[in-house]
C-alpha positions in Angstrom: 110.5 82.3 84.8 110.4 80.8 81.3 114.0 80.6 79.9 112.7 81.4 76.5 112.3 85.0 77.6 115.4 85.5 79.6 117.8 88.3 78.6 118.3 88.4 74.8 115.3 86.2 74.0 113.1 88.8 75.6 111.7 91.1 72.9 112.0 94.1 75.2 115.5 93.3 76.5 117.9 96.3 76.3 115.2 98.7 75.1 114.8 102.1 76.6 111.4 103.8 76.6 111.3 107.4 75.4 109.9 110.1 77.7 106.8 110.3 75.5 106.2 106.5 75.9 106.7 106.7 79.7 104.2 109.5 79.9 101.6 107.5 78.0 102.2 104.5 80.2 101.8 106.7 83.3 98.6 108.2 82.0 97.0 104.8 81.3 98.0 103.5 84.7 96.9 106.6 86.6 94.6 106.0 89.6 93.0 108.8 91.6 92.4 108.1 95.3 89.8 110.3 96.8 89.9 110.3 100.6 86.8 111.4 102.4 86.0 111.7 106.1 83.7 109.0 107.4 80.6 111.2 106.8 81.4 110.7 103.0 80.5 114.3 102.3 83.8 116.1 103.2 86.8 115.6 100.9 90.0 115.2 102.8 92.6 114.8 100.0 93.1 113.6 96.5 96.1 111.4 95.8 97.2 110.9 92.2 98.5 107.4 92.7 98.2 104.6 95.2 101.9 105.0 95.9 101.4 108.6 97.1 98.6 107.5 99.3 100.6 104.6 100.8 103.4 107.0 101.7 100.9 109.3 103.4 99.2 106.5 105.4 102.4 104.5 105.9 101.0 101.2 104.6 101.3 99.0 101.5 99.8 100.3 98.2 97.8 97.1 97.9 96.1 98.0 101.2 95.1 101.3 99.7 93.7 99.6 96.6 91.8 97.0 98.7 90.0 99.6 100.7 89.4 101.8 97.7 87.7 98.9 95.9 85.6 97.6 98.8 84.6 101.1 100.1 85.1 100.2 103.8 86.5 102.6 106.3 90.2 102.8 106.6 91.9 103.9 109.9 88.4 104.5 111.3 88.1 108.0 110.0 88.6 107.9 106.2 87.1 106.2 103.3 89.0 105.7 100.1 87.4 105.8 96.7 89.2 105.1 93.5 88.8 106.2 89.9 90.7 104.7 87.1 91.5 107.3 84.5 91.9 105.2 81.4 90.8 107.7 78.8 92.1 111.3 79.1 
């Protein structure tokens, strides 16, 4: 890490985000994971974050995102589709 941005030289060091700012950051980073059965017509579940999906499927969140982006079958029964919700 660049020493110029360690601790007190970092412009965000010792700042605390307000609840409003945290909510805005959350909204911008929100990802919806739609999980369908392999027939692609029956919705199984909607997860409101990759982390929630990873907990359900017991895998890493990057695995969820990888399958969501490439559209391949995951665990032989489900397909994951993602939707970035940038503007709400």
